[in-house]
PyMOL Python script that loads the backbone (N, CA, C, O; Angstrom):
from pymol import cmd

cmd.read_pdbstr("""\
ATOM      1  N   MET A   1       0.902  -1.279   0.408  1.00  0.00           N
ATOM      2  CA  MET A   1      -0.227  -0.211  -0.027  1.00  0.00           C
ATOM      3  C   MET A   1       1.116   1.172  -0.006  1.00  0.00           C
ATOM      4  O   MET A   1       2.262   1.252   0.438  1.00  0.00           O
ATOM      5  N   ARG A   2       0.169   2.100  -0.757  1.00  0.00           N
ATOM      6  CA  ARG A   2       1.452   3.505  -1.185  1.00  0.00           C
ATOM      7  C   ARG A   2       0.406   4.582  -0.138  1.00  0.00           C
ATOM      8  O   ARG A   2      -0.793   4.619   0.139  1.00  0.00           O
ATOM      9  N   GLN A   3       1.481   5.283   0.182  1.00  0.00           N
ATOM     10  CA  GLN A   3       0.544   6.880   1.042  1.00  0.00           C
ATOM     11  C   GLN A   3       1.534   7.722   0.483  1.00  0.00           C
ATOM     12  O   GLN A   3       2.758   7.717   0.618  1.00  0.00           O
ATOM     13  N   LYS A   4       0.618   8.597  -0.307  1.00  0.00           N
ATOM     14  CA  LYS A   4       1.306   9.849  -0.807  1.00  0.00           C
ATOM     15  C   LYS A   4       1.704  10.981   0.049  1.00  0.00           C
ATOM     16  O   LYS A   4       0.924  11.550   0.814  1.00  0.00           O
ATOM     17  N   LEU A   5       3.070  11.319  -0.121  1.00  0.00           N
ATOM     18  CA  LEU A   5       3.280  12.445   1.092  1.00  0.00           C
ATOM     19  C   LEU A   5       3.418  13.667   0.191  1.00  0.00           C
ATOM     20  O   LEU A   5       3.686  14.645   0.889  1.00  0.00           O
ATOM     21  N   PHE A   6       3.321  14.012  -1.285  1.00  0.00           N
ATOM     22  CA  PHE A   6       3.524  15.061  -1.539  1.00  0.00           C
ATOM     23  C   PHE A   6       3.402  15.129  -3.031  1.00  0.00           C
ATOM     24  O   PHE A   6       3.027  14.090  -3.576  1.00  0.00           O
ATOM     25  N   THR A   7       3.682  16.294  -3.880  1.00  0.00           N
ATOM     26  CA  THR A   7       3.633  16.595  -4.865  1.00  0.00           C
ATOM     27  C   THR A   7       4.829  17.600  -5.416  1.00  0.00           C
ATOM     28  O   THR A   7       4.502  18.785  -5.345  1.00  0.00           O
ATOM     29  N   VAL A   8       6.140  17.361  -5.947  1.00  0.00           N
ATOM     30  CA  VAL A   8       7.054  17.699  -6.221  1.00  0.00           C
ATOM     31  C   VAL A   8       6.532  19.443  -6.757  1.00  0.00           C
ATOM     32  O   VAL A   8       5.778  19.542  -7.725  1.00  0.00           O
ATOM     33  N   GLU A   9       7.001  20.648  -6.053  1.00  0.00           N
ATOM     34  CA  GLU A   9       7.304  21.754  -6.389  1.00  0.00           C
ATOM     35  C   GLU A   9       8.227  22.422  -6.450  1.00  0.00           C
ATOM     36  O   GLU A   9       7.947  23.614  -6.582  1.00  0.00           O
ATOM     37  N   ASP A  10       9.538  22.126  -6.402  1.00  0.00           N
ATOM     38  CA  ASP A  10      10.852  22.390  -7.143  1.00  0.00           C
ATOM     39  C   ASP A  10      11.437  21.121  -6.841  1.00  0.00           C
ATOM     40  O   ASP A  10      10.863  20.182  -6.291  1.00  0.00           O
ATOM     41  N   ARG A  11      13.016  21.173  -7.374  1.00  0.00           N
ATOM     42  CA  ARG A  11      13.903  20.406  -7.219  1.00  0.00           C
ATOM     43  C   ARG A  11      15.175  21.002  -7.440  1.00  0.00           C
ATOM     44  O   ARG A  11      15.334  22.128  -7.913  1.00  0.00           O
ATOM     45  N   PHE A  12      16.198  20.120  -7.040  1.00  0.00           N
ATOM     46  CA  PHE A  12      17.500  20.896  -6.759  1.00  0.00           C
ATOM     47  C   PHE A  12      18.744  19.906  -6.545  1.00  0.00           C
ATOM     48  O   PHE A  12      18.750  18.927  -5.799  1.00  0.00           O
ATOM     49  N   LYS A  13      19.966  20.435  -7.481  1.00  0.00           N
ATOM     50  CA  LYS A  13      20.868  18.971  -7.210  1.00  0.00           C
ATOM     51  C   LYS A  13      21.939  19.628  -6.166  1.00  0.00           C
ATOM     52  O   LYS A  13      22.386  20.772  -6.253  1.00  0.00           O
ATOM     53  N   THR A  14      22.229  18.747  -5.246  1.00  0.00           N
ATOM     54  CA  THR A  14      23.281  18.861  -4.283  1.00  0.00           C
ATOM     55  C   THR A  14      24.018  18.607  -4.569  1.00  0.00           C
ATOM     56  O   THR A  14      24.048  17.394  -4.777  1.00  0.00           O
ATOM     57  N   PRO A  15      25.212  19.306  -4.851  1.00  0.00           N
ATOM     58  CA  PRO A  15      26.569  18.356  -5.066  1.00  0.00           C
ATOM     59  C   PRO A  15      27.261  17.812  -3.985  1.00  0.00           C
ATOM     60  O   PRO A  15      27.703  18.273  -2.933  1.00  0.00           O
ATOM     61  N   GLY A  16      27.232  16.126  -4.798  1.00  0.00           N
ATOM     62  CA  GLY A  16      28.065  15.627  -3.551  1.00  0.00           C
ATOM     63  C   GLY A  16      26.896  14.545  -3.016  1.00  0.00           C
ATOM     64  O   GLY A  16      27.125  13.355  -2.804  1.00  0.00           O
ATOM     65  N   ARG A  17      25.676  15.165  -2.852  1.00  0.00           N
ATOM     66  CA  ARG A  17      24.961  14.197  -2.272  1.00  0.00           C
ATOM     67  C   ARG A  17      23.625  13.737  -2.577  1.00  0.00           C
ATOM     68  O   ARG A  17      22.913  12.963  -1.937  1.00  0.00           O
ATOM     69  N   GLY A  18      23.449  14.223  -3.450  1.00  0.00           N
ATOM     70  CA  GLY A  18      21.650  13.710  -4.532  1.00  0.00           C
ATOM     71  C   GLY A  18      21.101  14.818  -4.910  1.00  0.00           C
ATOM     72  O   GLY A  18      21.617  15.935  -4.880  1.00  0.00           O
ATOM     73  N   THR A  19      19.914  14.490  -5.318  1.00  0.00           N
ATOM     74  CA  THR A  19      18.808  15.550  -5.768  1.00  0.00           C
ATOM     75  C   THR A  19      18.070  15.619  -4.404  1.00  0.00           C
ATOM     76  O   THR A  19      17.991  14.781  -3.506  1.00  0.00           O
ATOM     77  N   VAL A  20      17.534  16.916  -4.522  1.00  0.00           N
ATOM     78  CA  VAL A  20      16.607  17.079  -3.450  1.00  0.00           C
ATOM     79  C   VAL A  20      15.323  17.497  -4.031  1.00  0.00           C
ATOM     80  O   VAL A  20      15.404  18.268  -4.987  1.00  0.00           O
ATOM     81  N   VAL A  21      13.782  17.023  -3.514  1.00  0.00           N
ATOM     82  CA  VAL A  21      12.784  17.935  -4.120  1.00  0.00           C
ATOM     83  C   VAL A  21      11.887  18.286  -3.089  1.00  0.00           C
ATOM     84  O   VAL A  21      11.987  17.577  -2.087  1.00  0.00           O
ATOM     85  N   THR A  22      11.058  19.159  -3.052  1.00  0.00           N
ATOM     86  CA  THR A  22      10.471  19.813  -2.067  1.00  0.00           C
ATOM     87  C   THR A  22       9.223  20.387  -2.726  1.00  0.00           C
ATOM     88  O   THR A  22       9.007  20.761  -3.879  1.00  0.00           O
ATOM     89  N   SER A  23       8.512  20.340  -1.692  1.00  0.00           N
ATOM     90  CA  SER A  23       6.667  20.684  -1.534  1.00  0.00           C
ATOM     91  C   SER A  23       6.517  21.443  -0.536  1.00  0.00           C
ATOM     92  O   SER A  23       7.309  21.361   0.402  1.00  0.00           O
ATOM     93  N   PHE A  24       5.356  22.444  -0.518  1.00  0.00           N
ATOM     94  CA  PHE A  24       4.904  23.352   0.835  1.00  0.00           C
ATOM     95  C   PHE A  24       4.003  22.452   1.093  1.00  0.00           C
ATOM     96  O   PHE A  24       3.810  21.489   0.351  1.00  0.00           O
ATOM     97  N   HIS A  25       3.410  22.651   2.084  1.00  0.00           N
ATOM     98  CA  HIS A  25       2.586  21.644   2.807  1.00  0.00           C
ATOM     99  C   HIS A  25       1.286  22.155   2.151  1.00  0.00           C
ATOM    100  O   HIS A  25       1.040  23.340   1.926  1.00  0.00           O
ATOM    101  N   SER A  26       0.546  21.182   1.894  1.00  0.00           N
ATOM    102  CA  SER A  26      -0.400  21.500   1.417  1.00  0.00           C
ATOM    103  C   SER A  26      -1.781  20.059   1.734  1.00  0.00           C
ATOM    104  O   SER A  26      -1.544  18.982   2.283  1.00  0.00           O
ATOM    105  N   ALA A  27      -2.756  20.390   1.345  1.00  0.00           N
ATOM    106  CA  ALA A  27      -3.604  19.147   1.691  1.00  0.00           C
ATOM    107  C   ALA A  27      -2.804  17.457   1.664  1.00  0.00           C
ATOM    108  O   ALA A  27      -2.538  16.665   2.568  1.00  0.00           O
ATOM    109  N   ASP A  28      -2.604  17.419   0.142  1.00  0.00           N
ATOM    110  CA  ASP A  28      -1.651  16.098   0.267  1.00  0.00           C
ATOM    111  C   ASP A  28      -0.814  15.771   0.798  1.00  0.00           C
ATOM    112  O   ASP A  28      -0.514  14.581   0.701  1.00  0.00           O
ATOM    113  N   LEU A  29      -0.044  16.623   1.597  1.00  0.00           N
ATOM    114  CA  LEU A  29       0.632  16.391   2.649  1.00  0.00           C
ATOM    115  C   LEU A  29       0.739  15.810   4.164  1.00  0.00           C
ATOM    116  O   LEU A  29       0.888  16.656   5.046  1.00  0.00           O
ATOM    117  N   SER A  30       0.698  14.927   4.411  1.00  0.00           N
ATOM    118  CA  SER A  30       0.415  14.113   6.005  1.00  0.00           C
ATOM    119  C   SER A  30       1.203  15.057   6.597  1.00  0.00           C
ATOM    120  O   SER A  30       2.274  15.351   6.066  1.00  0.00           O
ATOM    121  N   GLU A  31       0.758  15.717   7.872  1.00  0.00           N
ATOM    122  CA  GLU A  31       1.441  16.214   9.123  1.00  0.00           C
ATOM    123  C   GLU A  31       2.160  15.001  10.033  1.00  0.00           C
ATOM    124  O   GLU A  31       3.109  15.272  10.770  1.00  0.00           O
ATOM    125  N   ASP A  32       1.715  13.863   9.937  1.00  0.00           N
ATOM    126  CA  ASP A  32       2.310  12.426  10.484  1.00  0.00           C
ATOM    127  C   ASP A  32       3.328  11.453   9.536  1.00  0.00           C
ATOM    128  O   ASP A  32       3.258  10.318   9.065  1.00  0.00           O
ATOM    129  N   LEU A  33       4.463  12.731   9.532  1.00  0.00           N
ATOM    130  CA  LEU A  33       5.482  11.001   8.658  1.00  0.00           C
ATOM    131  C   LEU A  33       6.337  10.652   9.528  1.00  0.00           C
ATOM    132  O   LEU A  33       7.561  10.700   9.411  1.00  0.00           O
ATOM    133  N   SER A  34       5.496  10.159  10.753  1.00  0.00           N
ATOM    134  CA  SER A  34       6.379   8.907  12.003  1.00  0.00           C
ATOM    135  C   SER A  34       7.431   7.591  11.037  1.00  0.00           C
ATOM    136  O   SER A  34       8.498   7.104  11.412  1.00  0.00           O
ATOM    137  N   GLU A  35       6.572   7.259   9.577  1.00  0.00           N
ATOM    138  CA  GLU A  35       6.946   5.805   9.240  1.00  0.00           C
ATOM    139  C   GLU A  35       7.798   6.443   8.002  1.00  0.00           C
ATOM    140  O   GLU A  35       8.043   5.695   7.056  1.00  0.00           O
ATOM    141  N   PHE A  36       8.235   7.721   7.969  1.00  0.00           N
ATOM    142  CA  PHE A  36       8.712   8.102   7.051  1.00  0.00           C
ATOM    143  C   PHE A  36      10.467   8.339   7.451  1.00  0.00           C
ATOM    144  O   PHE A  36      10.764   9.373   8.048  1.00  0.00           O
ATOM    145  N   LYS A  37      11.266   7.609   7.188  1.00  0.00           N
ATOM    146  CA  LYS A  37      12.732   7.382   8.082  1.00  0.00           C
ATOM    147  C   LYS A  37      13.284   7.419   6.326  1.00  0.00           C
ATOM    148  O   LYS A  37      12.783   7.175   5.228  1.00  0.00           O
ATOM    149  N   LEU A  38      15.116   8.056   7.078  1.00  0.00           N
ATOM    150  CA  LEU A  38      15.803   7.962   6.151  1.00  0.00           C
ATOM    151  C   LEU A  38      15.768   6.057   6.068  1.00  0.00           C
ATOM    152  O   LEU A  38      15.389   5.209   6.875  1.00  0.00           O
ATOM    153  N   GLU A  39      16.446   5.964   4.486  1.00  0.00           N
ATOM    154  CA  GLU A  39      16.253   4.634   3.942  1.00  0.00           C
ATOM    155  C   GLU A  39      14.562   4.060   3.224  1.00  0.00           C
ATOM    156  O   GLU A  39      14.182   3.185   2.447  1.00  0.00           O
ATOM    157  N   SER A  40      14.160   4.772   3.755  1.00  0.00           N
ATOM    158  CA  SER A  40      12.187   4.383   3.837  1.00  0.00           C
ATOM    159  C   SER A  40      12.441   4.236   2.198  1.00  0.00           C
ATOM    160  O   SER A  40      13.089   5.058   1.551  1.00  0.00           O
ATOM    161  N   PRO A  41      11.820   3.051   1.643  1.00  0.00           N
ATOM    162  CA  PRO A  41      11.323   2.895   0.083  1.00  0.00           C
ATOM    163  C   PRO A  41      10.578   3.813  -0.107  1.00  0.00           C
ATOM    164  O   PRO A  41       9.527   3.781   0.531  1.00  0.00           O
ATOM    165  N   ILE A  42      10.843   5.130  -1.161  1.00  0.00           N
ATOM    166  CA  ILE A  42       9.707   5.648  -2.165  1.00  0.00           C
ATOM    167  C   ILE A  42       9.655   5.463  -3.353  1.00  0.00           C
ATOM    168  O   ILE A  42      10.619   5.084  -4.018  1.00  0.00           O
ATOM    169  N   VAL A  43       8.250   5.760  -3.914  1.00  0.00           N
ATOM    170  CA  VAL A  43       7.820   5.831  -5.653  1.00  0.00           C
ATOM    171  C   VAL A  43       7.704   7.264  -5.957  1.00  0.00           C
ATOM    172  O   VAL A  43       6.944   8.095  -5.459  1.00  0.00           O
ATOM    173  N   LEU A  44       8.870   7.437  -7.145  1.00  0.00           N
ATOM    174  CA  LEU A  44       8.403   8.780  -7.664  1.00  0.00           C
ATOM    175  C   LEU A  44       7.507   8.133  -9.214  1.00  0.00           C
ATOM    176  O   LEU A  44       7.774   7.338 -10.115  1.00  0.00           O
ATOM    177  N   VAL A  45       6.408   8.977  -8.856  1.00  0.00           N
ATOM    178  CA  VAL A  45       5.494   8.679 -10.010  1.00  0.00           C
ATOM    179  C   VAL A  45       5.488   9.991 -10.792  1.00  0.00           C
ATOM    180  O   VAL A  45       5.139  11.040 -10.252  1.00  0.00           O
ATOM    181  N   LEU A  46       5.859   9.929 -12.010  1.00  0.00           N
ATOM    182  CA  LEU A  46       5.994  11.071 -13.031  1.00  0.00           C
ATOM    183  C   LEU A  46       4.745  11.777 -13.705  1.00  0.00           C
ATOM    184  O   LEU A  46       3.659  11.281 -14.004  1.00  0.00           O
ATOM    185  N   PRO A  47       5.000  12.498 -13.791  1.00  0.00           N
ATOM    186  CA  PRO A  47       3.304  13.055 -14.879  1.00  0.00           C
ATOM    187  C   PRO A  47       3.179  12.279 -15.810  1.00  0.00           C
ATOM    188  O   PRO A  47       1.991  12.031 -16.016  1.00  0.00           O
ATOM    189  N   GLU A  48       4.035  11.644 -16.648  1.00  0.00           N
ATOM    190  CA  GLU A  48       3.656  10.722 -17.910  1.00  0.00           C
ATOM    191  C   GLU A  48       2.872   9.263 -17.277  1.00  0.00           C
ATOM    192  O   GLU A  48       2.023   8.650 -17.923  1.00  0.00           O
ATOM    193  N   GLY A  49       3.317   8.881 -15.972  1.00  0.00           N
ATOM    194  CA  GLY A  49       2.903   7.550 -15.431  1.00  0.00           C
ATOM    195  C   GLY A  49       4.398   6.870 -15.105  1.00  0.00           C
ATOM    196  O   GLY A  49       4.336   6.237 -14.052  1.00  0.00           O
ATOM    197  N   ARG A  50       5.585   6.831 -15.656  1.00  0.00           N
ATOM    198  CA  ARG A  50       6.412   6.029 -15.200  1.00  0.00           C
ATOM    199  C   ARG A  50       6.826   6.320 -13.833  1.00  0.00           C
ATOM    200  O   ARG A  50       6.669   7.403 -13.268  1.00  0.00           O
ATOM    201  N   GLU A  51       7.244   5.512 -13.453  1.00  0.00           N
ATOM    202  CA  GLU A  51       7.646   5.385 -12.198  1.00  0.00           C
ATOM    203  C   GLU A  51       8.866   4.949 -11.723  1.00  0.00           C
ATOM    204  O   GLU A  51       9.418   3.957 -12.199  1.00  0.00           O
ATOM    205  N   ILE A  52       9.536   5.887 -10.438  1.00  0.00           N
ATOM    206  CA  ILE A  52      10.890   5.281 -10.508  1.00  0.00           C
ATOM    207  C   ILE A  52      10.948   4.736  -8.831  1.00  0.00           C
ATOM    208  O   ILE A  52      10.339   5.404  -7.995  1.00  0.00           O
ATOM    209  N   MET A  53      11.564   3.731  -8.486  1.00  0.00           N
ATOM    210  CA  MET A  53      11.625   3.427  -7.244  1.00  0.00           C
ATOM    211  C   MET A  53      13.395   3.613  -6.683  1.00  0.00           C
ATOM    212  O   MET A  53      14.474   3.207  -7.115  1.00  0.00           O
ATOM    213  N   THR A  54      12.856   4.642  -5.235  1.00  0.00           N
ATOM    214  CA  THR A  54      13.960   4.741  -4.657  1.00  0.00           C
ATOM    215  C   THR A  54      13.862   4.796  -3.385  1.00  0.00           C
ATOM    216  O   THR A  54      12.934   4.271  -2.769  1.00  0.00           O
ATOM    217  N   SER A  55      15.205   5.706  -2.626  1.00  0.00           N
ATOM    218  CA  SER A  55      14.738   5.448  -1.229  1.00  0.00           C
ATOM    219  C   SER A  55      15.448   6.748  -0.895  1.00  0.00           C
ATOM    220  O   SER A  55      16.229   7.287  -1.680  1.00  0.00           O
ATOM    221  N   VAL A  56      15.044   7.382   0.689  1.00  0.00           N
ATOM    222  CA  VAL A  56      14.944   8.813   1.418  1.00  0.00           C
ATOM    223  C   VAL A  56      16.545   8.561   1.787  1.00  0.00           C
ATOM    224  O   VAL A  56      16.941   7.513   2.297  1.00  0.00           O
ATOM    225  N   GLY A  57      17.067   9.244   1.582  1.00  0.00           N
ATOM    226  CA  GLY A  57      18.536   9.937   1.669  1.00  0.00           C
ATOM    227  C   GLY A  57      18.421  11.245   3.073  1.00  0.00           C
ATOM    228  O   GLY A  57      19.181  11.185   4.039  1.00  0.00           O
ATOM    229  N   GLY A  58      17.906  11.773   3.002  1.00  0.00           N
ATOM    230  CA  GLY A  58      17.585  12.719   3.841  1.00  0.00           C
ATOM    231  C   GLY A  58      16.078  13.223   4.106  1.00  0.00           C
ATOM    232  O   GLY A  58      15.383  12.928   3.134  1.00  0.00           O
ATOM    233  N   VAL A  59      15.282  13.950   5.207  1.00  0.00           N
ATOM    234  CA  VAL A  59      14.630  14.602   5.438  1.00  0.00           C
ATOM    235  C   VAL A  59      14.794  15.732   6.228  1.00  0.00           C
ATOM    236  O   VAL A  59      15.391  15.694   7.303  1.00  0.00           O
ATOM    237  N   GLU A  60      13.951  17.436   5.430  1.00  0.00           N
ATOM    238  CA  GLU A  60      14.427  18.185   6.500  1.00  0.00           C
ATOM    239  C   GLU A  60      12.735  19.196   6.570  1.00  0.00           C
ATOM    240  O   GLU A  60      12.217  19.058   5.462  1.00  0.00           O
ATOM    241  N   ARG A  61      12.154  19.766   7.157  1.00  0.00           N
ATOM    242  CA  ARG A  61      10.993  20.467   7.203  1.00  0.00           C
ATOM    243  C   ARG A  61      11.649  21.847   7.133  1.00  0.00           C
ATOM    244  O   ARG A  61      12.778  21.906   7.622  1.00  0.00           O
ATOM    245  N   PHE A  62      11.165  22.907   6.638  1.00  0.00           N
ATOM    246  CA  PHE A  62      11.515  24.035   6.668  1.00  0.00           C
ATOM    247  C   PHE A  62      10.445  25.183   6.389  1.00  0.00           C
ATOM    248  O   PHE A  62       9.387  24.879   5.837  1.00  0.00           O
ATOM    249  N   GLN A  63      10.735  26.630   6.803  1.00  0.00           N
ATOM    250  CA  GLN A  63       9.923  27.511   6.841  1.00  0.00           C
ATOM    251  C   GLN A  63      10.401  28.813   5.625  1.00  0.00           C
ATOM    252  O   GLN A  63      11.516  29.333   5.622  1.00  0.00           O
ATOM    253  N   THR A  64       9.591  29.066   4.916  1.00  0.00           N
ATOM    254  CA  THR A  64      10.151  30.400   4.279  1.00  0.00           C
ATOM    255  C   THR A  64      10.166  31.825   4.886  1.00  0.00           C
ATOM    256  O   THR A  64       9.733  31.970   6.029  1.00  0.00           O
ATOM    257  N   VAL A  65      10.657  32.925   4.163  1.00  0.00           N
ATOM    258  CA  VAL A  65      10.387  33.650   5.118  1.00  0.00           C
ATOM    259  C   VAL A  65       9.257  34.743   4.873  1.00  0.00           C
ATOM    260  O   VAL A  65       9.173  35.905   5.271  1.00  0.00           O
ATOM    261  N   ARG A  66       8.625  34.159   4.276  1.00  0.00           N
ATOM    262  CA  ARG A  66       7.110  34.274   4.312  1.00  0.00           C
ATOM    263  C   ARG A  66       6.303  33.568   4.700  1.00  0.00           C
ATOM    264  O   ARG A  66       5.142  33.715   4.318  1.00  0.00           O
ATOM    265  N   GLY A  67       6.685  32.483   5.663  1.00  0.00           N
ATOM    266  CA  GLY A  67       5.940  31.999   6.441  1.00  0.00           C
ATOM    267  C   GLY A  67       5.348  30.353   5.716  1.00  0.00           C
ATOM    268  O   GLY A  67       4.495  29.648   6.255  1.00  0.00           O
ATOM    269  N   LYS A  68       5.758  30.166   4.956  1.00  0.00           N
ATOM    270  CA  LYS A  68       4.936  28.900   4.249  1.00  0.00           C
ATOM    271  C   LYS A  68       6.157  27.995   4.711  1.00  0.00           C
ATOM    272  O   LYS A  68       7.353  28.253   4.577  1.00  0.00           O
ATOM    273  N   LYS A  69       5.435  26.610   5.424  1.00  0.00           N
ATOM    274  CA  LYS A  69       6.347  25.555   5.794  1.00  0.00           C
ATOM    275  C   LYS A  69       6.277  24.330   4.451  1.00  0.00           C
ATOM    276  O   LYS A  69       5.349  24.224   3.649  1.00  0.00           O
ATOM    277  N   GLY A  70       7.274  23.659   4.487  1.00  0.00           N
ATOM    278  CA  GLY A  70       7.514  23.121   3.412  1.00  0.00           C
ATOM    279  C   GLY A  70       8.227  21.915   3.896  1.00  0.00           C
ATOM    280  O   GLY A  70       8.203  21.684   5.106  1.00  0.00           O
ATOM    281  N   ILE A  71       9.131  20.773   2.742  1.00  0.00           N
ATOM    282  CA  ILE A  71       9.554  19.753   3.212  1.00  0.00           C
ATOM    283  C   ILE A  71      10.444  19.284   2.081  1.00  0.00           C
ATOM    284  O   ILE A  71      10.112  19.299   0.896  1.00  0.00           O
ATOM    285  N   GLY A  72      11.676  18.840   2.584  1.00  0.00           N
ATOM    286  CA  GLY A  72      12.544  18.611   1.224  1.00  0.00           C
ATOM    287  C   GLY A  72      12.431  17.040   1.692  1.00  0.00           C
ATOM    288  O   GLY A  72      11.852  16.448   2.602  1.00  0.00           O
ATOM    289  N   ILE A  73      13.203  16.708   0.703  1.00  0.00           N
ATOM    290  CA  ILE A  73      13.763  14.883   0.605  1.00  0.00           C
ATOM    291  C   ILE A  73      14.505  14.970  -0.171  1.00  0.00           C
ATOM    292  O   ILE A  73      14.241  15.537  -1.232  1.00  0.00           O
ATOM    293  N   LEU A  74      15.816  14.381   0.117  1.00  0.00           N
ATOM    294  CA  LEU A  74      16.973  14.345  -0.485  1.00  0.00           C
ATOM    295  C   LEU A  74      17.168  12.500  -1.249  1.00  0.00           C
ATOM    296  O   LEU A  74      17.416  11.476  -0.612  1.00  0.00           O
ATOM    297  N   ILE A  75      17.012  12.597  -2.304  1.00  0.00           N
ATOM    298  CA  ILE A  75      16.979  11.567  -2.956  1.00  0.00           C
ATOM    299  C   ILE A  75      18.337  10.822  -3.846  1.00  0.00           C
ATOM    300  O   ILE A  75      18.895  11.484  -4.720  1.00  0.00           O
ATOM    301  N   LYS A  76      18.697   9.694  -3.595  1.00  0.00           N
ATOM    302  CA  LYS A  76      20.055   9.432  -4.176  1.00  0.00           C
ATOM    303  C   LYS A  76      19.726   8.543  -5.455  1.00  0.00           C
ATOM    304  O   LYS A  76      18.665   7.929  -5.565  1.00  0.00           O
ATOM    305  N   ASN A  77      20.913   8.531  -6.580  1.00  0.00           N
ATOM    306  CA  ASN A  77      20.465   8.079  -7.404  1.00  0.00           C
ATOM    307  C   ASN A  77      19.557   8.558  -8.414  1.00  0.00           C
ATOM    308  O   ASN A  77      19.564   7.894  -9.451  1.00  0.00           O
ATOM    309  N   VAL A  78      18.833   9.475  -8.374  1.00  0.00           N
ATOM    310  CA  VAL A  78      18.071  10.021  -9.623  1.00  0.00           C
ATOM    311  C   VAL A  78      18.614  11.455  -9.625  1.00  0.00           C
ATOM    312  O   VAL A  78      18.976  12.069  -8.622  1.00  0.00           O
ATOM    313  N   ALA A  79      18.622  11.955 -11.027  1.00  0.00           N
ATOM    314  CA  ALA A  79      19.175  12.803 -11.408  1.00  0.00           C
ATOM    315  C   ALA A  79      18.089  13.958 -11.269  1.00  0.00           C
ATOM    316  O   ALA A  79      16.958  13.490 -11.398  1.00  0.00           O
ATOM    317  N   LYS A  80      18.106  15.587 -11.001  1.00  0.00           N
ATOM    318  CA  LYS A  80      17.222  16.210 -10.990  1.00  0.00           C
ATOM    319  C   LYS A  80      16.599  16.720 -12.375  1.00  0.00           C
ATOM    320  O   LYS A  80      15.587  17.406 -12.515  1.00  0.00           O
ATOM    321  N   GLU A  81      17.431  16.230 -13.336  1.00  0.00           N
ATOM    322  CA  GLU A  81      16.668  16.546 -14.473  1.00  0.00           C
ATOM    323  C   GLU A  81      15.403  15.029 -15.419  1.00  0.00           C
ATOM    324  O   GLU A  81      14.689  15.062 -16.421  1.00  0.00           O
ATOM    325  N   ASP A  82      15.776  13.794 -14.257  1.00  0.00           N
ATOM    326  CA  ASP A  82      14.933  12.655 -14.058  1.00  0.00           C
ATOM    327  C   ASP A  82      13.497  13.103 -13.613  1.00  0.00           C
ATOM    328  O   ASP A  82      12.504  12.612 -14.148  1.00  0.00           O
ATOM    329  N   ILE A  83      13.420  13.924 -12.748  1.00  0.00           N
ATOM    330  CA  ILE A  83      12.399  14.383 -11.898  1.00  0.00           C
ATOM    331  C   ILE A  83      11.508  15.917 -12.479  1.00  0.00           C
ATOM    332  O   ILE A  83      11.832  17.084 -12.261  1.00  0.00           O
ATOM    333  N   PRO A  84      10.600  15.516 -13.081  1.00  0.00           N
ATOM    334  CA  PRO A  84      10.135  17.027 -13.305  1.00  0.00           C
ATOM    335  C   PRO A  84       8.832  17.137 -12.534  1.00  0.00           C
ATOM    336  O   PRO A  84       8.050  16.358 -11.990  1.00  0.00           O
ATOM    337  N   ILE A  85       8.994  19.079 -12.821  1.00  0.00           N
ATOM    338  CA  ILE A  85       7.758  19.513 -11.749  1.00  0.00           C
ATOM    339  C   ILE A  85       6.320  18.484 -11.685  1.00  0.00           C
ATOM    340  O   ILE A  85       5.941  17.971 -12.738  1.00  0.00           O
ATOM    341  N   GLY A  86       5.850  18.324 -10.887  1.00  0.00           N
ATOM    342  CA  GLY A  86       4.523  17.769 -10.833  1.00  0.00           C
ATOM    343  C   GLY A  86       4.177  15.924 -10.146  1.00  0.00           C
ATOM    344  O   GLY A  86       3.172  15.299  -9.807  1.00  0.00           O
ATOM    345  N   THR A  87       6.047  15.570 -10.245  1.00  0.00           N
ATOM    346  CA  THR A  87       5.978  14.295 -10.049  1.00  0.00           C
ATOM    347  C   THR A  87       5.249  14.177  -8.423  1.00  0.00           C
ATOM    348  O   THR A  87       5.189  15.071  -7.579  1.00  0.00           O
ATOM    349  N   GLU A  88       4.773  12.856  -8.336  1.00  0.00           N
ATOM    350  CA  GLU A  88       4.237  12.537  -7.231  1.00  0.00           C
ATOM    351  C   GLU A  88       4.944  11.670  -6.483  1.00  0.00           C
ATOM    352  O   GLU A  88       5.444  10.695  -7.044  1.00  0.00           O
ATOM    353  N   VAL A  89       5.143  11.901  -4.846  1.00  0.00           N
ATOM    354  CA  VAL A  89       5.933  11.161  -4.331  1.00  0.00           C
ATOM    355  C   VAL A  89       5.518  10.549  -3.328  1.00  0.00           C
ATOM    356  O   VAL A  89       5.098  11.283  -2.434  1.00  0.00           O
ATOM    357  N   PHE A  90       5.456   8.799  -3.030  1.00  0.00           N
ATOM    358  CA  PHE A  90       4.660   7.864  -2.488  1.00  0.00           C
ATOM    359  C   PHE A  90       5.576   7.483  -1.584  1.00  0.00           C
ATOM    360  O   PHE A  90       6.789   7.513  -1.794  1.00  0.00           O
ATOM    361  N   LEU A  91       5.033   7.104  -0.528  1.00  0.00           N
ATOM    362  CA  LEU A  91       6.511   5.824   0.458  1.00  0.00           C
ATOM    363  C   LEU A  91       5.642   4.798   0.240  1.00  0.00           C
ATOM    364  O   LEU A  91       4.459   4.730   0.573  1.00  0.00           O
ATOM    365  N   GLU A  92       6.397   3.903  -0.418  1.00  0.00           N
ATOM    366  CA  GLU A  92       6.024   2.742  -0.218  1.00  0.00           C
ATOM    367  C   GLU A  92       6.071   1.736   1.091  1.00  0.00           C
ATOM    368  O   GLU A  92       7.103   1.367   1.651  1.00  0.00           O
ATOM    369  N   ALA A  93       4.827   1.404   1.423  1.00  0.00           N
ATOM    370  CA  ALA A  93       4.440   0.527   2.729  1.00  0.00           C
ATOM    371  C   ALA A  93       4.667  -1.089   2.427  1.00  0.00           C
ATOM    372  O   ALA A  93       4.426  -1.920   3.303  1.00  0.00           O
TER     373      ALA A  93
END
""", "prot")
cmd.dss("prot")
cmd.show_as("cartoon", "prot")
cmd.util.cbc("prot")
cmd.orient("prot")
């Protein structure tokens, strides 16, 4: 069973670490991410329907200067260019 975490709103490369995908808190982002840990398996579902299986390399919650809350996930072994905006991120249970 898959749990939708969020839809990717931005992504960037962190040299030497991997790709970070981010989203601002919204209705589709669960506040309870207790099952969401390092190395948790996740599935990226691209807008055209293709799936990429990967895992979490790091998680960080953040707040913008305008007060919007967000989340960033470090994903290893997937290039920024392979994750378009609009990709859905699911926790694989």
